VOMAR-179049 format. One line per 8 residues: number of its first residue (from 0); their letters; for each residue x, y, z of C-alpha. Coordinates in Angstrom, 1 decimal. Example, Ala and Ser with C-alpha at 12.3 -4.5 7.8 and 13.67 -1.06 7.14 Angstrom:
2
0 = AS = 12.3 -4.5 7.8 ~ 13.7 -1.1 7.1
END
This chain:
435
0 = LVGAIRRT = -77.5 -5.7 52.5 ~ -78.1 -8.3 54.9 ~ -74.3 -9.1 55.3 ~ -73.6 -5.3 55.6 ~ -75.9 -5.3 58.6 ~ -74.3 -8.3 60.0 ~ -70.8 -6.8 59.9 ~ -72.1 -3.5 61.3
8 = REARTCAP = -73.6 -5.2 64.4 ~ -70.4 -7.0 65.0 ~ -68.5 -4.0 64.8 ~ -70.5 -2.3 67.4 ~ -70.3 -5.3 69.9 ~ -66.6 -5.8 69.3 ~ -65.5 -2.4 69.9 ~ -66.8 -1.9 73.3
16 = ASRLRRRV = -65.4 -5.3 74.4 ~ -62.0 -4.2 73.1 ~ -62.3 -1.0 75.2 ~ -63.5 -3.1 78.3 ~ -60.6 -5.3 78.1 ~ -58.3 -2.2 78.3 ~ -60.4 -1.0 81.2 ~ -60.1 -4.0 83.3
24 = IEQIATVV = -56.1 -4.3 83.3 ~ -55.1 -4.5 86.7 ~ -53.9 -1.0 88.1 ~ -51.5 -1.0 90.7 ~ -49.4 1.8 92.3 ~ -46.1 -0.1 91.9 ~ -44.8 -3.3 90.3 ~ -41.6 -4.8 91.5
32 = IGAGHAGL = -40.3 -7.4 88.9 ~ -38.2 -10.0 90.7 ~ -38.7 -11.8 94.0 ~ -35.2 -12.3 95.1 ~ -33.9 -10.7 98.0 ~ -33.5 -7.2 96.5 ~ -37.2 -7.2 95.3 ~ -38.4 -8.5 98.6
40 = ATSYFLSE = -36.5 -5.6 100.4 ~ -37.9 -3.1 98.3 ~ -41.4 -4.6 99.1 ~ -40.7 -4.4 102.8 ~ -40.4 -0.6 102.7 ~ -43.0 -0.1 100.2 ~ -45.4 -1.7 102.6 ~ -43.9 0.6 105.4
48 = HSIDHVVL = -44.8 3.6 103.2 ~ -48.3 2.1 102.6 ~ -47.9 1.9 99.0 ~ -50.1 -0.4 96.9 ~ -47.7 -3.0 95.1 ~ -47.1 -6.5 93.9 ~ -43.9 -8.5 93.3 ~ -43.8 -10.6 90.3
56 = GRGEIANT = -41.4 -13.6 90.2 ~ -40.7 -15.7 87.0 ~ -40.5 -18.8 89.3 ~ -40.5 -19.4 92.9 ~ -39.3 -17.0 95.7 ~ -35.4 -16.8 95.3 ~ -35.7 -18.6 92.2 ~ -32.2 -17.8 91.1
64 = WRRERWNS = -30.7 -19.3 94.2 ~ -32.8 -22.2 93.7 ~ -32.0 -22.7 89.9 ~ -29.0 -21.0 88.9 ~ -26.4 -21.9 91.4 ~ -24.1 -24.9 91.5 ~ -24.7 -27.4 94.4 ~ -21.9 -26.7 96.6
72 = LQLLTPNW = -22.0 -22.9 96.5 ~ -21.8 -21.1 99.8 ~ -22.3 -17.3 100.7 ~ -19.1 -15.2 100.6 ~ -20.4 -13.5 103.6 ~ -20.6 -14.7 107.1 ~ -23.9 -15.5 108.5 ~ -23.7 -12.6 111.1
80 = LTRLPGHC = -23.6 -10.1 108.3 ~ -26.3 -11.6 106.1 ~ -29.4 -9.7 106.8 ~ -32.6 -8.1 105.3 ~ -34.8 -5.4 106.7 ~ -35.8 -6.5 110.3 ~ -34.5 -10.0 109.6 ~ -31.1 -11.6 110.4
88 = YDGSDPDG = -29.4 -14.9 111.1 ~ -30.6 -16.5 114.6 ~ -28.8 -19.9 114.4 ~ -25.6 -21.4 116.2 ~ -23.1 -20.6 113.8 ~ -22.8 -17.0 113.2 ~ -19.2 -17.0 111.8 ~ -20.3 -19.7 109.2
96 = YMAMPEVI = -21.4 -19.5 105.7 ~ -24.9 -20.3 104.3 ~ -25.2 -23.1 101.8 ~ -27.8 -22.8 99.1 ~ -30.7 -24.5 100.9 ~ -30.1 -22.1 104.0 ~ -30.0 -19.2 101.8 ~ -33.3 -20.1 100.2
104 = AFVDHFAA = -34.9 -20.8 103.5 ~ -33.6 -17.5 104.7 ~ -35.1 -15.7 101.8 ~ -38.4 -17.7 102.0 ~ -39.0 -16.8 105.8 ~ -38.4 -13.2 105.2 ~ -40.9 -13.2 102.5 ~ -43.6 -14.9 104.8
112 = ATAAPVRT = -42.4 -13.0 107.8 ~ -43.3 -9.7 105.8 ~ -46.4 -11.1 103.9 ~ -44.8 -9.8 100.8 ~ -47.6 -9.6 98.0 ~ -45.5 -12.0 95.7 ~ -47.1 -13.6 92.5 ~ -44.8 -16.5 91.7
120 = HTTVTSVR = -44.7 -18.2 88.1 ~ -45.4 -14.9 86.5 ~ -43.0 -14.3 83.6 ~ -42.9 -10.6 82.1 ~ -43.1 -10.6 78.6 ~ -42.9 -6.8 77.8 ~ -43.0 -3.5 79.6 ~ -43.8 -0.3 77.8
128 = QTDDGYHI = -44.3 3.2 79.0 ~ -47.7 4.7 79.0 ~ -49.2 8.5 79.4 ~ -49.4 7.6 83.3 ~ -47.0 5.1 83.9 ~ -46.3 1.6 82.5 ~ -48.2 -1.4 81.0 ~ -46.7 -4.6 82.0
136 = ATDTGDLG = -47.7 -7.8 79.9 ~ -47.1 -11.1 81.6 ~ -47.9 -14.7 80.9 ~ -50.8 -14.5 83.4 ~ -52.3 -11.1 82.6 ~ -51.4 -7.6 82.2 ~ -50.9 -4.9 84.7 ~ -50.6 -1.1 84.7
144 = CRCLVLAS = -48.7 0.9 87.3 ~ -47.4 4.4 87.9 ~ -44.0 3.1 89.3 ~ -41.9 0.2 88.4 ~ -39.1 -1.3 90.3 ~ -36.7 -3.6 88.4 ~ -35.3 -6.2 90.8 ~ -34.5 -8.8 88.3
152 = GAYNVPSV = -30.7 -9.0 89.2 ~ -27.6 -8.4 87.1 ~ -26.6 -12.1 86.6 ~ -29.4 -13.3 84.3 ~ -27.2 -14.1 81.2 ~ -23.8 -15.5 81.2 ~ -21.3 -13.4 79.4 ~ -19.3 -15.7 77.4
160 = PALHEALP = -16.7 -14.2 74.9 ~ -17.2 -14.3 71.3 ~ -14.1 -16.7 70.8 ~ -15.9 -19.5 72.1 ~ -17.5 -19.7 68.4 ~ -14.1 -21.0 67.2 ~ -13.9 -23.8 69.7 ~ -13.5 -27.5 68.1
168 = SSIECRTP = -16.9 -29.1 68.4 ~ -15.4 -31.7 70.7 ~ -15.1 -29.4 73.6 ~ -18.2 -29.3 75.9 ~ -18.9 -25.9 77.3 ~ -20.4 -24.9 80.5 ~ -21.3 -21.7 82.5 ~ -21.8 -21.6 86.2
176 = IDYHQPDT = -25.8 -21.4 85.4 ~ -25.6 -25.1 83.9 ~ -22.5 -26.3 85.9 ~ -23.9 -28.3 89.0 ~ -20.9 -30.5 90.2 ~ -17.8 -31.9 88.6 ~ -19.2 -35.3 87.8 ~ -21.4 -33.8 85.4
184 = LPEGGVLV = -18.4 -32.9 83.3 ~ -16.9 -35.3 80.7 ~ -13.7 -37.2 82.0 ~ -10.6 -35.4 81.3 ~ -8.9 -32.0 81.6 ~ -10.9 -28.9 82.2 ~ -10.3 -25.2 81.4 ~ -11.8 -22.9 83.7
192 = VGASATGA = -11.9 -19.2 82.3 ~ -12.1 -16.1 84.7 ~ -10.7 -15.5 87.9 ~ -13.3 -14.2 90.0 ~ -14.6 -16.0 93.1 ~ -16.4 -18.0 91.0 ~ -13.5 -19.1 88.7 ~ -11.3 -19.8 91.6
200 = QLADEIHR = -14.0 -21.8 93.5 ~ -14.8 -24.0 90.5 ~ -11.3 -24.5 89.7 ~ -10.8 -25.7 93.0 ~ -13.9 -28.0 93.2 ~ -13.3 -29.7 89.9 ~ -9.6 -30.3 90.4 ~ -10.5 -31.8 93.9
208 = SGRPVTLA = -12.6 -34.3 91.9 ~ -9.4 -35.7 90.4 ~ -9.6 -33.9 87.1 ~ -6.8 -31.9 85.6 ~ -7.5 -28.1 85.7 ~ -6.0 -25.3 83.8 ~ -7.2 -21.7 84.9 ~ -7.0 -18.8 82.5
216 = VGEHVRLP = -6.5 -15.4 84.7 ~ -7.1 -11.9 84.0 ~ -8.1 -9.1 86.2 ~ -9.0 -10.1 89.7 ~ -9.6 -9.0 93.3 ~ -7.3 -10.7 95.9 ~ -8.5 -10.8 99.3 ~ -7.6 -13.0 102.4
224 = RTYRGRDI = -10.7 -14.8 104.3 ~ -9.4 -13.4 107.6 ~ -7.2 -10.5 108.4 ~ -5.9 -10.0 112.0 ~ -8.2 -12.8 113.4 ~ -11.2 -11.4 112.1 ~ -13.4 -12.2 108.8 ~ -12.0 -9.6 106.0
232 = LWWMDASG = -15.7 -8.5 105.5 ~ -15.9 -7.5 109.4 ~ -13.2 -5.2 108.5 ~ -15.0 -3.9 105.4 ~ -18.1 -3.5 107.2 ~ -17.0 -2.2 110.5 ~ -14.5 0.6 108.7 ~ -17.4 1.8 106.4
240 = IWNERYDE = -15.6 0.7 103.3 ~ -18.5 -1.3 102.1 ~ -20.8 1.7 103.0 ~ -18.9 4.0 100.6 ~ -21.6 5.6 98.4 ~ -21.7 5.4 94.6 ~ -21.3 9.2 94.2 ~ -18.0 9.2 96.3
248 = IDDLTRAR = -16.2 6.6 93.9 ~ -14.1 8.3 91.5 ~ -14.3 5.6 88.5 ~ -17.9 4.1 89.2 ~ -18.0 2.4 85.9 ~ -14.8 0.5 86.4 ~ -15.9 -0.2 90.0 ~ -19.4 -1.6 88.8
256 = RLPSPQLV = -17.4 -3.9 86.3 ~ -15.0 -5.4 88.7 ~ -15.0 -9.2 89.3 ~ -16.4 -10.3 92.7 ~ -13.4 -10.8 95.2 ~ -11.6 -14.1 95.7 ~ -13.3 -15.5 98.6 ~ -15.0 -18.8 99.4
264 = GTPEHATL = -17.2 -19.6 102.4 ~ -15.8 -22.9 104.3 ~ -15.9 -24.1 107.9 ~ -12.2 -23.6 107.9 ~ -12.4 -19.9 107.0 ~ -9.9 -20.6 104.3 ~ -8.2 -18.4 101.9 ~ -8.4 -19.4 98.3
272 = DFNVLADA = -6.1 -17.5 96.1 ~ -3.7 -18.4 93.1 ~ -0.7 -19.4 95.5 ~ -3.3 -22.0 96.9 ~ -4.3 -23.1 93.6 ~ -1.1 -23.5 92.3 ~ 0.1 -25.3 95.4 ~ -2.8 -27.9 94.6
280 = SVELVGRW = -1.4 -28.3 91.1 ~ -4.0 -26.0 89.2 ~ -2.0 -24.7 86.2 ~ -2.4 -21.0 85.8 ~ -2.1 -19.3 82.4 ~ -2.6 -15.8 81.4 ~ -5.9 -14.0 80.0 ~ -7.4 -16.1 77.2
288 = AAVRDGKA = -6.9 -13.6 74.2 ~ -7.7 -15.7 71.0 ~ -8.3 -19.1 69.0 ~ -6.2 -19.7 66.3 ~ -5.9 -23.0 64.3 ~ -7.6 -25.0 67.2 ~ -5.2 -23.3 69.9 ~ -6.0 -21.4 72.6
296 = LFSGGMRN = -3.8 -18.1 72.9 ~ -3.1 -16.8 76.4 ~ -1.7 -13.3 77.3 ~ 1.8 -13.0 78.6 ~ 0.6 -10.1 81.1 ~ 0.1 -12.5 84.2 ~ 2.9 -10.9 86.3 ~ 1.2 -7.4 85.9
304 = QFALADLK = -2.1 -8.7 86.7 ~ -0.8 -10.4 89.9 ~ 1.2 -7.4 91.0 ~ -1.8 -5.0 90.4 ~ -4.1 -7.2 92.5 ~ -1.4 -7.5 95.4 ~ -0.9 -3.8 95.3 ~ -4.7 -3.3 95.7
312 = MNRLLDTC = -5.1 -5.9 98.4 ~ -2.2 -4.2 100.4 ~ -3.9 -0.5 100.1 ~ -7.0 -2.1 101.6 ~ -5.2 -3.6 104.4 ~ -3.6 -0.4 105.0 ~ -6.8 1.3 105.1 ~ -8.2 -1.3 107.6
320 = DGWASAHG = -5.0 -0.9 109.7 ~ -5.4 2.9 109.7 ~ -9.2 2.5 110.7 ~ -8.1 0.3 113.6 ~ -5.4 2.7 115.1 ~ -7.8 5.7 114.8 ~ -10.9 4.1 116.6 ~ -8.8 2.2 119.3
328 = RDADTAPP = -9.3 -1.4 117.9 ~ -5.5 -2.5 117.9 ~ -6.2 -4.0 121.4 ~ -8.9 -6.4 120.4 ~ -7.5 -7.3 117.0 ~ -4.4 -9.3 116.2 ~ -1.4 -7.4 115.0 ~ -1.0 -6.0 111.3
336 = ERFEPTRV = 0.1 -8.7 108.7 ~ 1.1 -9.1 105.3 ~ 0.6 -11.9 102.9 ~ 3.2 -13.6 100.4 ~ 3.0 -12.1 96.9 ~ 1.2 -14.0 94.2 ~ 3.9 -16.3 92.6 ~ 4.0 -16.2 88.9
344 = PESPRLEL = 4.7 -19.5 87.3 ~ 8.1 -20.0 85.9 ~ 7.1 -20.7 82.4 ~ 3.4 -20.4 81.9 ~ 2.1 -21.7 78.8 ~ 1.0 -19.0 76.1 ~ -1.1 -21.6 74.0 ~ -2.9 -24.7 74.5
352 = DLTSGEIR = -4.0 -27.2 71.6 ~ -7.7 -27.6 72.1 ~ -7.7 -30.6 69.4 ~ -5.1 -32.8 71.5 ~ -7.7 -34.2 73.8 ~ -5.9 -32.7 76.7 ~ -9.1 -30.4 77.4 ~ -12.4 -31.9 77.3
360 = SIVWATGF = -14.5 -29.3 78.5 ~ -14.5 -25.5 79.4 ~ -16.3 -23.7 82.1 ~ -16.8 -20.0 81.3 ~ -16.5 -18.1 84.8 ~ -16.4 -14.8 82.8 ~ -19.5 -13.0 84.4 ~ -23.0 -12.3 83.8
368 = RPDYSWLD = -25.0 -9.5 82.3 ~ -28.5 -8.6 83.0 ~ -31.4 -9.3 80.4 ~ -33.7 -6.7 79.6 ~ -35.1 -8.0 76.3 ~ -38.5 -7.6 77.7 ~ -38.1 -4.0 78.6 ~ -39.4 -1.8 75.8
376 = VPVLDRKG = -38.5 1.4 77.4 ~ -35.5 3.6 75.8 ~ -33.2 3.4 78.7 ~ -30.5 1.2 77.8 ~ -27.0 2.4 76.8 ~ -25.2 0.8 73.5 ~ -24.0 -2.4 75.7 ~ -27.4 -3.2 77.1
384 = YLRHDGGV = -27.1 -1.6 80.6 ~ -29.3 0.7 82.2 ~ -28.8 4.4 82.2 ~ -29.4 5.2 86.1 ~ -28.2 7.3 88.7 ~ -27.9 5.2 91.9 ~ -31.0 3.2 91.0 ~ -33.0 6.1 89.7
392 = VDAPGLYV = -33.6 5.2 86.0 ~ -33.5 7.6 83.3 ~ -37.5 7.4 82.9 ~ -40.2 8.9 84.9 ~ -41.1 6.5 88.0 ~ -38.6 3.9 86.9 ~ -36.2 2.4 89.1 ~ -33.8 -0.5 89.4
400 = TGLPVLRR = -32.2 -2.4 92.8 ~ -29.9 -5.3 93.1 ~ -27.0 -4.1 90.6 ~ -23.4 -4.1 91.7 ~ -22.4 -0.9 93.5 ~ -25.8 0.5 93.0 ~ -25.9 2.9 95.6 ~ -22.9 1.6 97.8
408 = RKSSFING = -20.1 -0.8 97.3 ~ -22.2 -3.7 99.3 ~ -25.3 -3.3 96.9 ~ -25.0 -6.6 95.4 ~ -24.8 -8.5 98.5 ~ -27.8 -9.7 100.4 ~ -26.9 -7.1 103.4 ~ -26.8 -4.4 100.9
416 = AEDDARDL = -30.2 -4.8 99.8 ~ -31.6 -2.7 102.9 ~ -29.9 0.3 102.5 ~ -30.6 0.6 98.8 ~ -34.1 -0.3 99.1 ~ -34.8 2.1 101.7 ~ -33.3 5.1 99.6 ~ -35.1 4.1 96.4
424 = TEHLAGYL = -38.4 3.8 98.2 ~ -37.9 7.0 99.8 ~ -37.6 8.5 96.2 ~ -40.3 6.6 94.9 ~ -42.8 7.8 97.6 ~ -41.9 11.2 96.7 ~ -42.5 10.8 92.9 ~ -45.9 9.2 93.9
432 = AAH = -46.8 12.2 96.1 ~ -45.6 14.6 93.3 ~ -47.5 13.0 90.5
END
């Protein structure tokens, strides 16, 4: 009897405590997950709308720029084009390209200037939907909110093909997240897989370090660094190409999956394409198709890939020329020009013995995918991508920003964050007003 009375008293004291813990969960109108440039741009407009919010960062501000980029990386966009809401480059080299320490300082300064309500070193462990919004569990405490903005980015997890499982154990593998500089690789030959800006840049850097480099190429976007005397991104910005909206693009899914254009930011404003790499003795092979008996097998379709990339580049240059003529810009730019077609190697290798010792390491520059393993809301498709319409996710009060071609072609670049964040915040404010 005494034991029963004690258990009854414990039950009466524990139940209210449990309810109290639920009541003291911090309630905020809007939570932004991600303290990079996209999340901070969203915070700027939330503040303009006087919407109570907090920005959660798993590390420091601009953590991805700090921790997950190789040492020599510089932005693809010139400094004059690198901007955030009310914040632009004010240094002495507007036509240069920021190195990573400069990018970090730029984003840090923006966060400080806007007094963004950032909580650093706060890792989100789960998000679930509630009757009136979302419950967010973190390693520093739980929050409840009516609206949630996912600004954690598109480049969280390297997308490495399954064929890597068949590689010999003697091969050391890296991705752009854990590659920092050439001397961290084993001595000997390096196979770089992927033909985006990342793949081209890493192949060039590693080759310059004295290592033999083979580059496996597939679909890619070829662009010159400069055209008619101006940066190619000047043309894309001035002509409105970069501002093309997502709902004006014929094949949006394909546009969102395209690799980043083959550009590099250097003081010389140099173009980095396959002709440049081949002239430097980087060996080009086709798309890596399979591993069989310790051998890498490459596709024989390199000629078609090169021809398609050249065709698309020339179409873009035609568009730039047409815009210049229509807007009276021919006089203040150089004459139209065309570039040498991409040269196909005479006898490209179709296989490479990975057990011979010729290749000691592989760098997988094969892209990234977002990580939503903590998102317990049924808004992902079968490939793990969010279902959304221009950043408005398929769930009440849920938004995403910072993804490729989210609302415009420029969305994934720093200067693309402002317009997307403005649009989504207006939608979010309307949602809050109606609910």
